[in-house]
C-alpha positions as a printed Julia matrix, in Angstrom:
166×3 Matrix{Float64}:
 108.07   71.41  178.13
 104.46   70.22  178.14
 101.25   71.17  179.58
 100.35   68.51  182.2
  97.32   66.41  181.21
  94.94   67.57  183.91
  91.97   66.74  181.64
  92.2    63.33  182.47
  92.02   63.38  186.28
  88.39   63.12  187.49
  88.88   65.51  190.3
  89.79   68.47  187.92
  86.99   67.46  185.72
  84.45   67.71  188.77
  85.95   71.07  189.7
  85.68   72.5   186.29
  81.99   71.1   185.84
  81.17   72.31  189.32
  82.37   75.87  188.21
  80.53   75.87  185.08
  77.3    74.59  186.63
  77.63   77.21  189.72
  78.32   79.98  186.88
  75.17   78.83  185.07
  73.1    78.89  188.4
  74.49   82.12  189.74
  73.76   83.68  186.56
  70.15   82.69  186.46
  69.92   83.92  190.17
  71.43   87.25  189.15
  69.04   87.65  186.2
  66.01   86.82  188.44
  66.99   89.21  191.31
  67.86   91.88  188.73
  64.47   91.42  187.11
  62.52   91.68  190.21
  64.47   94.93  191.17
  63.76   96.45  187.71
  60.24   95.4   187.89
  59.9    97.29  191.33
  61.63  100.33  190.08
  59.5   100.48  186.87
  56.27  100.11  189.1
  57.69  102.89  191.2
  58.66  105.14  188.37
  54.84  104.66  186.88
  53.47  105.4   190.4
  55.55  108.57  190.43
  54.48  109.64  186.88
  50.92  109.21  187.9
  51.4   111.37  191.05
  53.3   113.96  189.1
  50.51  114.15  186.6
  47.7   114.35  189.27
  49.53  117.06  191.25
  50.1   118.95  187.93
  46.38  118.74  187.06
  45.56  119.75  190.77
  48.08  122.8   190.65
  46.54  124.06  187.36
  43.0   123.79  188.79
  44.24  125.74  191.86
  45.95  128.2   189.68
  42.64  128.88  187.63
  40.69  129.23  190.78
  43.11  131.78  192.08
  43.15  133.71  188.77
  39.34  133.66  189.05
  39.27  134.83  192.47
  41.9   137.64  191.75
  39.65  138.91  188.79
  36.45  138.91  190.98
  38.35  140.59  193.85
  40.04  143.16  191.47
  36.61  143.97  190.12
  35.17  144.41  193.52
  38.07  146.25  195.17
  36.8   149.0   197.76
  38.14  152.33  198.73
  40.06  151.78  202.03
  40.85  155.36  202.75
  40.65  158.94  201.56
  43.48  161.47  201.2
  42.61  165.0   200.72
  45.21  167.61  200.16
  44.95  171.35  199.9
  47.63  172.51  197.52
  47.79  176.28  197.49
  47.48  177.04  201.23
  50.86  178.97  201.02
  49.51  181.47  198.59
  46.84  182.66  201.3
  49.43  182.27  204.22
  47.47  179.98  206.03
  48.8   178.04  209.09
  48.99  174.33  209.14
  46.24  173.8   211.85
  43.6   175.65  209.66
  44.76  173.72  206.66
  44.17  170.51  208.82
  41.0   171.54  209.92
  39.79  172.49  206.38
  41.01  168.97  205.0
  39.23  167.24  207.81
  36.02  169.2   207.21
  36.18  168.13  203.49
  37.07  164.54  204.3
  33.8   164.26  206.55
  31.77  165.49  203.62
  33.04  162.69  201.32
  33.46  159.89  204.36
  30.49  158.2   202.82
  32.83  156.71  200.03
  34.81  154.69  202.39
  34.23  150.99  202.16
  32.44  151.4   198.78
  33.58  149.4   195.73
  35.67  151.25  193.17
  33.02  151.15  190.51
  30.44  152.92  192.84
  33.03  155.6   193.74
  33.83  156.23  190.0
  30.42  156.4   188.76
  29.77  159.0   191.73
  32.54  161.2   190.71
  30.22  163.92  189.44
  28.49  163.99  192.92
  31.68  163.96  194.65
  32.79  166.95  192.62
  29.71  168.94  193.33
  29.91  168.12  197.11
  33.47  169.57  197.15
  33.02  172.5   194.99
  29.56  173.75  196.45
  31.51  173.75  199.97
  32.67  177.15  201.32
  35.2   177.02  203.96
  35.76  179.82  206.45
  39.47  180.0   207.65
  40.64  182.66  209.93
  37.61  184.75  209.39
  37.89  184.53  205.47
  35.54  182.69  203.12
  37.23  180.33  200.59
  35.72  178.4   197.67
  37.02  175.07  196.88
  37.99  173.79  193.24
  39.1   170.23  192.5
  42.65  170.0   190.71
  43.04  166.43  190.59
  40.99  163.33  191.69
  42.29  159.56  191.46
  40.37  156.46  192.65
  41.79  153.13  193.48
  41.89  151.59  197.16
  42.84  155.11  198.08
  40.75  157.91  197.11
  43.0   160.89  196.47
  41.73  164.44  195.84
  43.92  167.37  195.36
  42.2   170.96  195.9
  42.93  174.36  195.41
  41.41  177.3   197.61
  40.08  180.59  196.12
  38.85  183.7   197.97
  35.13  183.93  197.58
């Protein structure tokens, strides 16, 4: 058995030569197209990196601004409401309406502290204490002296007071 001598026929030589030249041309065509795509992709990746860096810097700037504003706002917080509670009204067997009226009267005495910043209210605690403790309340025909049990200052100014017979 022998291999047929096809290498002597010019038609086979042209066919194999055409295949070699076609493969060579298609390889260069493939390299050109692939190179263009890679160039486009690398440009797109560089653009995205630049955009990410820019957005990261912008985000950092915004975060710094918000931290600064939060710090300023925290320093300038204001008193929004006053809570005043009489703790020992059960001791004197006072009705709830009388207690409500007494609390309302005491709140009116210190209502000027609403909408003031916390620093001002904190520096005025001594004045507030004197205003409340110098107040005598008349409830059901009896006079009561007010003593402060506990005070806390934040956006809500809370005061707990006790009553004593005068």
